[in-house]
C-alpha positions in Angstrom: 0.0 0.0 0.0 1.5 3.3 -1.1 -0.1 5.2 1.8 1.1 2.7 4.5 2.9 4.4 7.4 5.4 1.6 8.4 6.5 1.2 12.0 10.1 2.2 10.9 12.1 2.8 7.8 15.5 4.2 6.8 16.2 7.8 5.7 18.7 7.9 2.8 19.5 11.3 1.4 21.7 12.5 -1.5 24.8 12.8 0.7 24.5 9.2 1.7 24.2 8.1 -1.9 27.2 10.3 -2.9 29.3 8.6 -0.1 28.4 5.2 -1.4 29.1 6.1 -5.0 32.5 7.5 -4.0 33.3 4.2 -2.3 32.2 2.3 -5.4 34.6 4.4 -7.5 37.5 3.8 -5.2 39.9 0.9 -5.1 38.2 -0.7 -2.1 34.8 -2.5 -2.0 35.3 -4.9 0.9 37.5 -4.2 4.0 39.4 -1.0 3.4 40.0 2.5 4.9 36.3 3.3 5.2 35.8 0.5 7.7 38.5 1.9 10.0 37.1 5.4 9.6 33.6 4.3 10.5 34.8 2.4 13.5 36.8 5.4 14.7 33.8 7.8 14.3 31.4 5.3 15.9 33.6 4.9 19.0 33.9 8.6 19.3 30.2 9.1 19.0 29.4 6.8 22.0 32.6 7.5 24.1 34.3 4.1 23.8 38.0 3.5 23.1 37.4 0.9 20.4 34.7 -0.2 17.9 34.7 -3.2 15.6 32.3 -3.3 12.6 30.8 -6.6 11.5 28.2 -7.9 9.0 25.1 -7.8 11.3 23.9 -7.2 14.8 23.6 -11.0 15.1 27.3 -11.4 14.1 28.2 -8.7 16.7 26.3 -10.6 19.4 28.0 -13.9 18.5 31.5 -12.4 18.4 31.0 -10.6 21.7 29.9 -13.8 23.3 32.9 -15.6 21.9 35.3 -12.9 22.9 33.9 -12.8 26.4 34.7 -16.5 26.8 31.1 -17.8 26.8 31.3 -21.5 26.1 29.8 -24.9 26.4 28.1 -26.2 29.6 27.5 -22.6 30.9 24.4 -20.4 31.3 23.9 -16.8 30.1 21.1 -14.8 31.6 19.1 -12.5 29.3 15.7 -11.0 28.6 12.8 -12.8 27.0 11.6 -9.5 25.4 14.0 -9.2 22.5 14.6 -10.4 19.0 15.6 -14.0 19.0 19.2 -13.2 18.0 20.0 -12.1 21.5 19.3 -15.5 23.0 20.6 -17.4 20.0 24.1 -15.8 20.3 25.0 -17.7 23.5 23.6 -20.9 22.0 26.0 -20.5 19.1 28.7 -20.8 21.7 27.2 -23.7 23.5 25.8 -21.7 26.4 22.2 -22.2 27.6 20.2 -18.9 27.6 18.4 -18.4 30.9 15.5 -16.0 30.8 14.9 -13.6 33.7 11.8 -11.4 34.0 11.7 -7.7 33.1 10.9 -4.5 34.9 7.3 -3.5 34.5 8.0 0.1 33.5 11.0 -0.1 31.0 10.6 -3.8 30.0 14.3 -4.1 30.6 16.0 -7.0 32.4 15.2 -6.7 36.1 18.5 -7.0 38.1 16.7 -8.7 41.0 15.1 -11.3 38.7 18.5 -11.8 37.1 20.1 -12.4 40.5 17.5 -15.0 41.3 18.5 -17.0 38.2 22.2 -17.2 38.9 23.6 -20.7 39.4 27.1 -22.2 39.6 27.0 -22.5 35.8 26.2 -18.8 35.0 29.0 -17.2 33.1 27.4 -14.0 31.7 24.7 -11.4 31.8 23.3 -10.2 28.4 20.8 -7.3 29.1 18.8 -5.6 26.3 18.2 -1.9 26.2 14.6 -2.4 25.0 13.1 0.1 22.6 16.0 2.5 23.3 15.8 2.9 27.0 18.9 1.9 28.9 19.0 -0.8 31.6 20.0 -0.2 35.1 23.7 -0.9 34.3 25.2 0.0 37.7 23.0 -2.6 39.4 23.9 -5.2 36.7 27.6 -4.4 37.0 27.4 -4.9 40.7 25.7 -8.2 40.1 28.4 -9.3 37.6 31.2 -8.3 39.9 29.7 -10.2 42.8 29.5 -13.4 40.8 32.5 -12.9 38.4 30.3 -12.8 35.3 30.9 -11.3 31.9 28.6 -8.4 31.0 27.6 -7.6 27.4 25.0 -4.9 26.5 22.6 -5.5 23.7 22.1 -1.9 22.5 20.8 -2.7 19.1 17.9 -0.4 19.9 19.8 2.2 21.8 22.3 4.1 19.7 22.3 7.6 21.2 20.6 6.7 24.5 21.9 8.2 27.7 21.8 7.4 31.4 22.6 9.5 34.5 26.1 8.2 34.2 26.9 8.5 30.5 26.2 7.3 27.0 25.1 3.8 26.0 28.1 2.2 24.4 30.8 3.8 26.4 31.3 0.5 28.2 31.9 2.1 31.6 29.8 -0.8 33.1 30.2 -3.6 30.6 32.9 -5.6 28.8 31.3 -4.9 25.4 28.3 -3.2 23.9 26.6 -4.5 20.7 24.8 -2.3 18.2 22.9 -3.0 15.0 23.0 -0.9 11.8 20.1 -2.7 10.1 17.9 -0.6 7.8 15.3 0.1 10.5 17.8 1.3 13.1 18.7 4.9 13.7 22.0 4.7 11.7 21.7 2.3 8.7 24.2 0.4 6.6 21.6 -2.0 5.2 22.8 -4.9 7.3 25.6 -4.4 9.8 26.7 -4.4 13.5 29.2 -2.7 15.8 30.8 -3.9 19.0 32.4 -1.3 21.3 34.8 -2.0 24.2 37.4 -0.2 26.2 39.7 -3.2 26.5 42.5 -3.7 24.0 42.6 -7.5 24.4 38.9 -7.7 23.5 39.3 -5.4 20.6 42.2 -7.5 19.2 40.2 -10.7 19.8 37.1 -9.3 18.0 39.1 -8.2 15.0 40.7 -11.6 14.7 37.4 -13.5 15.0 35.5 -11.4 12.4 37.9 -12.5 9.6 38.4 -16.2 9.8 40.8 -16.0 12.8 43.5 -14.8 10.4 46.2 -12.2 11.0 48.9 -10.6 9.0 50.1 -8.4 11.9 53.9 -8.9 12.2 53.7 -8.3 15.9 51.3 -11.3 16.2 52.8 -13.8 13.9 54.6 -16.8 15.3 57.0 -16.8 12.4 57.7 -14.7 9.3 58.1 -16.4 5.9 57.7 -13.2 3.8 55.4 -10.4 2.8 52.7 -12.9 1.7 52.6 -14.7 5.0 49.5 -15.0 7.2 48.4 -17.2 10.1 45.1 -18.5 11.2 45.3 -18.2 15.0 41.8 -19.1 15.9 38.5 -20.4 14.5 36.9 -17.2 13.2 34.2 -16.3 10.7 33.6 -14.1 7.7 31.7 -11.4 9.5 33.4 -8.5 7.8 31.5 -5.3 6.8 32.3 -3.7 3.5 33.7 -0.3 2.6 30.5 0.4 0.7 28.4 -0.1 3.8 30.8 1.8 6.0 30.7 4.7 3.7 26.9 4.8 4.1 27.3 4.3 7.9 29.7 7.2 8.3 27.5 9.5 6.3 24.5 8.5 8.4 26.4 8.8 11.7 27.0 12.5 10.9 23.2 12.9 11.2 22.8 11.0 14.4 21.9 14.0 16.5 19.2 15.1 14.1 17.8 11.6 13.8 17.6 11.4 17.6 16.0 14.8 18.0 13.3 13.9 15.5 12.6 10.6 17.2 12.3 12.3 20.6 10.0 15.0 19.1 7.6 12.4 17.7 7.6 10.5 21.0 6.8 13.6 22.9 3.9 14.4 20.5 2.6 10.9 21.0 2.9 11.3 24.8 0.9 14.5 24.7 -1.8 13.1 22.4 -2.4 9.8 24.2 -1.9 10.7 27.8 -5.6 11.5 28.3 -6.7 8.1 26.9 -7.4 5.8 29.9 -7.2 2.7 27.7 -3.5 3.3 26.9 -0.5 2.9 29.0 2.4 5.0 27.6 6.1 4.0 27.5 8.3 5.7 30.1 11.7 7.4 30.6 13.1 7.0 34.0 14.5 10.2 35.7 18.0 11.0 34.3 17.6 8.7 31.3 17.0 9.7 27.6 15.7 7.0 25.3 16.8 6.6 21.8 13.2 5.8 20.9 13.8 3.0 18.5 10.3 1.9 19.3 7.2 3.6 20.7 5.2 0.8 22.4 1.7 1.5 23.8 0.1 -1.0 26.1 -3.6 -1.8 26.7 -3.6 -3.1 30.3 -5.9 -6.1 31.0 -6.8 -6.5 27.3 -7.9 -9.9 26.1 -5.9 -11.6 23.3 -8.8 -11.5 20.8 -9.3 -7.8 21.6 -5.6 -7.0 21.0 -5.8 -8.9 17.7 -8.9 -6.7 16.8 -7.0 -3.5 17.6 -4.0 -4.6 15.6 -6.0 -5.6 12.6 -8.1 -2.4 12.7 -4.9 -0.3 12.8 -3.3 -2.2 10.0 -6.5 -1.9 7.9 -6.2 1.9 8.5 -2.8 1.7 6.8 -0.7 2.0 10.0 2.2 -0.4 9.9 1.9 -1.3 13.6 3.8 -4.2 15.0 4.4 -6.2 18.2 7.8 -6.3 19.8 8.3 -9.1 20.8 6.9 -12.6 21.4 8.7 -13.9 24.5 11.7 -15.8 23.1 11.0 -18.9 25.2 7.5 -19.2 23.6 9.2 -19.9 20.2 8.8 -23.5 19.1 12.5 -24.0 19.0 13.0 -23.1 22.6 9.8 -24.8 23.8 10.6 -28.1 21.9 14.3 -28.2 22.7 14.5 -26.8 26.2 11.0 -27.2 27.6 10.7 -23.6 28.6 7.2 -23.2 30.1 4.7 -20.4 29.8 4.5 -18.5 33.0 8.3 -18.4 33.4 8.4 -14.6 33.2 5.0 -13.2 34.2 5.7 -9.5 33.7 7.2 -10.2 30.2 4.2 -12.3 29.2 1.7 -9.7 30.4 3.6 -7.0 28.6 3.5 -9.0 25.3 -0.2 -9.6 25.6 -0.8 -5.8 26.0 1.7 -4.3 23.5 1.4 -2.6 20.1 4.3 -0.7 18.5 3.3 2.5 16.7 5.2 4.0 13.7 8.2 6.1 14.7 11.1 7.1 12.5 12.8 10.3 11.6 11.5 10.5 8.1 7.9 10.7 9.3 6.2 13.9 8.3 4.2 16.0 10.8 1.1 15.0 8.7 1.9 11.3 9.1 2.4 11.8 12.9 -1.0 13.4 13.1 -2.5 10.6 11.0 -1.2 8.0 13.5 -2.6 10.0 16.4 -6.0 10.5 14.9 -6.2 6.9 13.8 -5.3 5.5 17.2 -7.8 7.8 18.9 -10.5 6.7 16.5 -9.8 3.0 16.8 -9.6 3.2 20.6 -13.0 4.9 20.6 -14.4 2.2 18.3 -13.1 -0.4 20.8 -14.9 1.3 23.7 -18.1 1.4 21.7 -17.7 -2.3 20.7 -17.1 -3.3 24.3 -20.2 -1.4 25.4 -22.3 -3.1 22.8 -20.9 -6.5 23.7 -21.7 -5.9 27.4 
């Protein structure tokens, strides 16, 4: 539908196209100088010492788990309200993902619930900054230190988010932070991911793992047979990002502040418009936090499943590309069938899922589109009220 307002979309402008064309006309298409330039700019943007660009957010999660030493016969505690890649990444390393419940306000991993899930096999915490609002990282860092756990932030929603202590991605509380540059994210490279860290050893390990475990660095080689010589020093992957994509990413990164400002403006307009609707529970920002507003999720407390389905279908029929983020990961057939994860495991997460609908929010939205979303949601909520009155 040409008039569909999607829940998200990229914003590519002429300067982005020009940057990609310049890369195409250069001598480098795969891993070249634009990769290093993008990494340096990204690290500076979030306040980290190092950044490593890879082929997707999933690849970034996988490599971060490997670099942190997550391995077989261990457990990694994470959130059930996330895209499946978060939980799959420890599984790729042989670690069993353990799901802890979320906070009712932010839908982020609850530190107390995480603490209750720790066992002798727990090796890592993998919190998710859901929808762009940062987790309580000081509490999670304290928990990780108390139990000698690795701590990796899934910030795929949270580029540009801030906390009372700093910027998401500066790794002041974590070993590594993982970002996505997928097309629907704030800064887009098509597909892509970034890992930030402040530790040189992790930076070196990540760079090795993303390219087959191969190095040509003279300082790392065990011998030197000539200028052609290289060594495979670990079992790595082809998770490289290209110069073409990094040219786009660096161009997009220059507009990060403007993208964030527009997202926050739209979120504020939604807040003002929907605050008076008793049927809707709005998303929150805790004091001292600023969300990156990757998603704007409204909730309909106490709603029945069939009624949420009716709302969703009515909004879609009105050409709003609403969505639901996310089905609890452990409800997925793979997890249910292979690990026997039961319903009722994380009651707050399950209640959130049954109430949630994500509304369109992206920088390219026009004011007219924002007003269309507001008017349509109001109309459909009013229809719902009349329908329920008639049913009664």
